[in-house]
C-alpha positions in Angstrom: 167.4 45.9 -63.8 168.3 42.6 -65.2 168.2 42.1 -68.8 165.7 39.2 -68.6 163.2 41.4 -66.6 163.2 44.0 -69.4 159.9 43.1 -71.6 161.4 44.8 -74.7 164.3 42.6 -74.5 162.1 39.9 -75.3 161.8 39.3 -79.1 158.2 39.1 -79.0 158.0 43.0 -78.4 160.2 43.6 -81.5 156.9 45.0 -83.1 157.0 47.9 -80.6 160.9 48.5 -81.1 161.0 47.9 -84.8 158.8 50.2 -86.8 157.2 48.7 -90.1 158.9 49.7 -93.1 157.3 49.1 -96.5 159.5 47.8 -99.7 161.2 50.5 -101.4 158.9 52.1 -104.1 160.1 54.0 -107.0 159.0 57.7 -107.2 155.7 58.5 -109.4 157.9 60.8 -112.0 160.1 57.8 -112.6 157.6 54.9 -112.8 155.1 56.6 -115.1 158.0 56.5 -117.5 158.0 52.8 -117.9 155.9 49.6 -117.3 158.5 48.3 -114.8 157.4 47.2 -111.2 157.0 50.0 -109.1 158.2 48.3 -105.9 161.4 46.7 -105.2 162.7 44.0 -102.4 164.1 44.4 -98.9 167.8 43.8 -98.5 168.5 40.6 -96.1 169.1 42.5 -92.8 165.8 44.5 -93.3 163.8 41.4 -94.1 165.0 39.7 -90.9 164.1 42.6 -88.9 160.7 42.9 -90.4 160.0 39.4 -90.0 161.2 39.6 -86.5 158.1 41.8 -85.9 155.7 38.8 -85.8 154.8 37.7 -82.2 154.1 34.3 -83.1 150.3 34.2 -82.0 149.3 30.9 -80.9 146.2 30.9 -83.1 147.4 33.3 -85.9 144.8 35.5 -87.5 147.0 36.2 -90.4 146.7 32.6 -91.5 143.0 32.7 -90.9 142.7 36.0 -93.1 144.5 34.1 -96.0 142.3 32.1 -98.4 145.1 29.6 -98.8 145.6 29.7 -95.1 149.4 30.1 -95.4 151.7 29.2 -92.6 152.7 32.7 -92.2 154.1 32.7 -88.5 156.4 29.5 -89.7 157.9 31.0 -92.6 158.4 34.5 -90.7 160.2 32.8 -88.1 162.5 31.3 -90.3 163.1 34.7 -92.3 163.8 36.2 -89.1 166.7 33.9 -88.4 168.0 34.3 -92.0 166.7 31.0 -93.1 165.4 32.2 -96.3 165.3 28.9 -98.4 163.7 27.1 -95.4 161.1 29.8 -95.2 160.4 29.9 -98.9 160.0 26.0 -98.8 157.2 26.3 -96.0 155.5 29.1 -98.2 155.4 26.8 -101.2 153.4 23.9 -99.2 150.3 26.0 -99.1 150.7 28.2 -102.5 151.7 27.3 -105.9 152.3 31.1 -106.9 153.8 32.7 -103.6 156.0 34.8 -105.5 153.0 36.2 -107.3 150.4 36.4 -104.8 152.7 38.5 -102.8 152.8 40.9 -105.5 149.0 41.2 -106.3 147.3 40.3 -103.3 145.6 43.0 -101.5 147.3 42.0 -98.2 145.8 44.9 -96.4 142.3 43.3 -96.7 143.6 39.8 -96.0 146.6 38.5 -93.7 147.8 42.0 -92.9 144.4 43.1 -92.4 143.8 40.4 -89.9 147.4 40.7 -88.1 146.6 41.0 -84.3 149.2 44.0 -84.3 146.8 46.2 -86.1 145.1 46.6 -82.5 148.4 48.2 -81.2 150.1 49.6 -84.2 151.2 48.8 -87.9 150.8 45.0 -89.1 153.6 42.8 -89.9 154.8 43.4 -93.6 153.8 39.9 -94.6 153.7 40.4 -98.3 157.0 42.1 -98.6 158.5 39.2 -96.5 156.7 36.7 -98.7 158.0 38.4 -101.9 161.6 38.4 -100.6 162.0 34.8 -99.6 160.3 33.3 -102.7 162.2 35.5 -105.1 165.4 34.6 -103.1 164.9 30.8 -103.6 163.6 31.2 -107.3 166.7 33.3 -108.3 169.0 30.6 -106.7 167.3 27.8 -108.3 166.3 26.0 -105.1 162.7 25.2 -106.4 162.7 21.6 -107.4 161.1 20.7 -110.7 162.1 17.2 -111.1 159.2 15.0 -112.5 157.8 12.4 -110.2 156.7 8.8 -111.2 153.6 8.7 -113.2 150.4 7.3 -111.5 148.7 6.3 -115.1 146.0 8.9 -115.2 145.9 12.2 -117.3 143.9 15.4 -116.8 143.3 18.2 -119.2 143.4 21.7 -117.7 141.5 24.4 -119.6 143.1 27.7 -119.1 146.6 28.8 -118.0 145.6 31.5 -115.5 146.5 31.3 -111.8 143.7 28.6 -111.0 144.8 26.5 -114.0 148.6 26.9 -113.0 147.8 25.8 -109.6 145.7 22.9 -110.4 148.4 21.7 -113.0 151.1 22.1 -110.5 149.4 20.1 -107.9 148.5 17.4 -110.1 151.9 17.0 -111.9 153.5 16.4 -108.5 151.0 13.7 -107.6 151.9 11.9 -110.9 149.4 12.9 -113.4 150.1 13.6 -116.9 148.5 17.1 -117.6 148.0 18.9 -120.6 147.0 22.5 -120.3 145.0 24.1 -123.2 145.1 27.9 -123.4 143.3 30.1 -126.2 145.9 32.7 -126.4 149.3 32.1 -128.1 150.9 33.1 -124.8 150.2 31.0 -121.3 149.6 32.9 -118.2 145.9 33.9 -118.5 144.9 37.0 -116.5 148.4 37.0 -115.0 150.0 37.9 -118.2 147.2 39.8 -120.2 144.9 41.2 -117.2 147.5 42.4 -114.7 150.0 45.1 -115.9 153.7 44.6 -115.8 154.2 47.4 -113.3 152.5 45.3 -110.8 153.7 42.0 -112.0 156.6 41.4 -114.2 155.8 39.1 -117.0 159.3 37.2 -116.5 157.7 35.9 -113.3 154.8 34.2 -115.0 157.2 32.8 -117.7 159.5 31.5 -115.1 156.5 29.8 -113.2 155.5 28.2 -116.8 158.9 27.0 -117.4 158.9 25.3 -113.8 155.8 23.5 -115.1 157.2 22.3 -118.3 160.3 20.8 -116.5 157.7 18.9 -114.1 156.2 17.6 -117.2 153.1 19.6 -117.9 152.3 19.9 -121.6 150.8 23.1 -123.1 148.5 23.3 -126.1 148.3 27.1 -127.2 146.1 29.0 -129.2 143.4 26.3 -128.9 139.8 27.6 -127.9 138.2 24.8 -125.8 134.4 24.7 -126.8 134.9 26.1 -130.3 138.0 23.9 -131.6 137.7 21.1 -129.0 134.8 19.5 -127.6 134.2 18.3 -123.9 133.4 14.8 -125.6 136.8 14.6 -127.1 138.6 15.9 -123.8 136.6 13.0 -122.1 137.8 10.3 -124.4 141.4 11.7 -124.1 141.7 12.2 -120.5 140.5 10.8 -117.3 139.4 14.3 -115.9 139.1 17.8 -116.8 139.5 21.0 -115.1 138.0 24.2 -116.3 139.7 27.5 -115.5 138.5 29.7 -118.3 138.0 32.7 -116.2 135.3 35.4 -116.7 136.6 38.0 -119.4 133.2 38.9 -121.0 132.8 42.8 -120.2 129.8 43.9 -118.4 127.9 46.5 -121.3 127.9 50.2 -120.9 124.1 50.5 -121.5 123.8 54.2 -121.8 123.4 56.4 -125.1 126.7 56.7 -127.0 128.0 53.6 -125.4 128.8 52.3 -129.0 130.9 55.3 -129.9 134.5 54.8 -131.6 136.2 56.1 -128.4 134.6 53.8 -125.9 137.1 51.1 -125.3 136.4 47.7 -123.0 139.1 47.6 -120.2 140.7 44.1 -121.1 141.5 44.5 -124.9 143.1 48.1 -123.8 145.1 46.5 -121.1 146.5 43.7 -123.3 147.3 45.9 -126.1 149.3 48.2 -123.8 151.0 45.7 -121.6 151.8 42.7 -123.5 154.7 43.5 -125.7 154.5 40.6 -128.0 153.9 40.0 -131.7 151.7 37.1 -130.8 149.2 39.8 -129.6 147.5 41.2 -132.4 144.8 43.8 -131.1 143.7 47.2 -132.6 146.0 50.1 -131.2 144.3 52.7 -128.9 145.9 56.1 -129.3 146.1 57.6 -125.8 149.1 60.3 -125.8 147.8 63.8 -125.1 144.1 62.7 -124.6 141.7 63.0 -121.5 140.8 59.5 -120.5 137.7 58.7 -118.3 137.5 55.3 -116.7 134.3 53.9 -115.6 134.4 51.7 -112.6 136.0 51.5 -109.2 137.8 48.2 -109.1 141.4 46.9 -109.3 140.8 46.8 -113.2 139.8 50.5 -113.1 142.9 51.4 -111.4 144.9 49.3 -113.9 143.3 51.5 -116.7 144.1 54.9 -115.1 147.6 53.9 -114.2 148.3 52.4 -117.6 146.5 55.5 -119.4 149.2 57.8 -117.7 152.0 55.7 -118.8 151.0 56.1 -122.4 151.1 59.9 -122.3 147.3 60.7 -121.4 146.9 64.4 -120.7 144.5 63.4 -117.6 143.0 60.3 -116.3 139.8 60.7 -114.3 138.0 57.7 -112.4 134.1 57.9 -112.3 132.6 56.0 -109.8 129.0 55.7 -108.6 129.6 55.0 -104.8 132.2 56.6 -102.4 135.7 55.8 -101.5 134.6 53.8 -98.5 132.5 51.5 -100.8 134.9 51.4 -103.5 136.1 47.6 -104.3 139.6 48.5 -105.5 142.6 48.0 -103.7 143.6 51.1 -101.4 147.2 50.6 -102.3 146.4 50.5 -105.8 144.2 53.8 -105.3 146.8 55.6 -103.5 149.8 54.6 -106.2 147.2 55.8 -108.8 146.7 59.2 -107.1 150.4 59.6 -106.7 151.1 59.1 -110.5 148.6 61.6 -111.3 145.0 60.2 -111.6 142.0 62.0 -110.0 138.8 60.6 -108.9 135.0 61.5 -109.1 133.3 59.7 -106.4 129.4 59.5 -106.2 128.9 60.1 -110.1 127.3 58.0 -112.6 127.8 58.3 -116.4 124.4 58.6 -118.1 125.4 59.4 -121.6 128.7 59.5 -123.7 128.1 62.7 -126.1 130.1 62.7 -129.4 132.5 65.5 -130.5 130.9 65.9 -134.1 133.6 63.6 -135.6 132.2 60.3 -134.6 134.5 60.3 -131.4 134.0 61.0 -127.9 133.6 64.6 -126.5 132.3 64.4 -123.0 130.7 62.0 -120.7 127.6 63.3 -118.9 127.1 62.5 -115.4 124.6 62.5 -112.8 125.6 63.0 -108.9 124.6 60.0 -106.8 124.0 59.7 -102.8 124.1 56.5 -101.0 120.6 54.9 -99.9 120.0 51.5 -98.0 122.3 48.7 -98.4 121.7 46.4 -101.4 121.7 42.4 -101.2 125.7 42.6 -100.8 125.5 44.9 -97.6 126.7 47.9 -99.7 124.7 51.1 -99.5 122.8 51.3 -102.8 123.5 54.7 -105.0 120.7 56.6 -106.2 120.9 59.5 -108.6 120.4 63.1 -107.3 117.6 64.8 -109.4 118.9 67.7 -111.2 122.5 67.3 -110.6 123.8 66.2 -114.2 127.0 67.7 -115.2 129.7 67.2 -117.9 133.4 65.6 -117.7 135.1 66.7 -121.1 136.8 63.5 -122.5 138.4 62.0 -125.6 138.8 58.4 -124.6 136.4 56.3 -122.4 137.6 53.0 -121.0 134.8 50.9 -119.4 135.9 48.7 -116.4 132.4 47.7 -115.1 133.6 44.1 -114.3 133.3 41.0 -116.1 131.0 37.9 -116.8 131.5 34.3 -117.7 132.0 33.9 -121.3 129.2 31.4 -122.6 129.9 28.4 -124.4 128.4 28.3 -127.8 124.9 27.0 -127.9 125.7 23.8 -129.9 128.8 23.1 -127.6 128.5 20.3 -125.0 130.2 22.4 -122.7 126.7 24.4 -122.6 125.4 21.2 -121.1 127.2 21.9 -117.9 124.9 23.3 -115.1 125.3 27.1 -114.4 124.1 29.6 -111.9 121.8 32.5 -113.0 124.7 34.7 -113.9 126.3 32.0 -115.9 129.1 30.5 -113.8 129.6 26.9 -113.1 127.7 24.9 -110.3 130.1 23.1 -108.5 130.4 20.9 -105.3 132.7 20.8 -102.2 135.4 19.1 -104.6 134.9 21.9 -107.3 133.2 19.2 -109.4 130.5 20.3 -111.9 127.3 18.7 -112.8 129.1 16.3 -115.1 131.3 13.7 -113.0 134.9 14.0 -113.6 134.7 17.7 -115.0 135.8 20.3 -112.5 135.9 24.1 -112.7 137.3 26.8 -110.5 138.4 30.5 -110.3 136.5 33.1 -112.0 134.3 30.7 -114.0 132.7 29.5 -110.7 133.0 32.6 -108.4 133.0 35.5 -110.7 135.7 37.9 -110.9 137.6 37.8 -107.9 141.4 37.6 -106.6 144.3 35.7 -107.7 144.6 33.8 -104.6 140.8 32.6 -104.7 141.6 31.0 -108.1 144.5 29.3 -106.7 142.8 28.0 -103.6 140.2 26.7 -106.3 142.9 25.1 -108.6 144.5 23.2 -105.5 141.0 22.1 -104.1 140.1 20.8 -107.5 143.3 18.9 -107.8 142.7 17.3 -104.4 138.8 16.5 -105.8 140.4 15.1 -108.9 142.9 12.9 -107.1 139.9 11.5 -104.8 137.7 11.0 -107.9 140.2 9.1 -109.6 141.7 7.1 -106.6 137.9 5.9 -106.1 137.6 4.8 -109.8 140.8 2.8 -109.5 139.4 1.0 -106.6 
């Protein structure tokens, strides 16, 4: 049979000849001893092989599954040929944080989950290839940070998380003078203080901030907009404003004992344990040798479990009121947590935190749950099983029930911006709020969501600001 008549000789069939290989991952015993990233990168030969598994669909479902509509088949084709810098350049046309999104996005629910190869076998390892090509380019200084000609307009960006970074990056490349206001003394928002270093090394965020500074973005740190600076002040100083303040007010644990000293909100715990800087001054939370219960089933809960184990917890158990199938957290992070020693109790709901006699936590009293009819989101609503109460001995409770938007002070002129019933900003298709020239995006609009959604909002807001100010100029 001539080689051309053999379908397996066609590169389009590489997916059937080349097995999917995930990125290298450190063993659980090793990685729980530090806060370094658990995943490594492919070597050049492996990344080319893995990229060559893409069949180059004419209507790529992976791009449709990506909130940024990344040009995935195009940069996979370049990576398969060993053209890594060209691949990274294509990647950057649709994403301002590709080296970060490749690490923290739940690809199994987005691009890889949409890959057509799922119908036949394993999807292309899109996230791992994206990580390699962008690390490759950044490590070689191949990302241009040359400032562009100013266009005469200025924009204030409030918040330096993923949405703020993306918006600032887009605007500075369009010639706007951009000043980013950040309430913390370290820029990066949730990328620094909300995502543990074992998932995202802080140096990667620092490098991205350095690129923005080289392009001309200014940072005002330790400034709490809405408290220290009014909206009126920003409107006088800038031609437009983008709000990317996130949603970091923890949902309350409204049960008896919820105010005990051993009950800690997730975010302060994560910041204190994961940000090694004298600029972060939070009360220490002793964990070593303790039994830790984490309430919730999202990625923040996974981060708390895995952080507690790295801090020497005797045990770490996640308590979640729905089952595994309905748990919102990433399956990859769930399996990583299991490997590292966490355990989970599904279909249980805490009803009381019982003290230990010394003012601390002694146990979490729970009730078994069962799933009833779907709620407004389509997920089956849990309901308690009568007479099923049981106790979980615990020394420390970490509450990871999610977050709401942080309200501005009643006297602040920011409080005049129209909001939804749950406190997030109302915006139009350009991300503009009820105040002309004031835009918003990310978690302060959609509620707690993915990094990639904040990046998309920041990019969309930058284009909205560009159109708005061009129209003003006439």
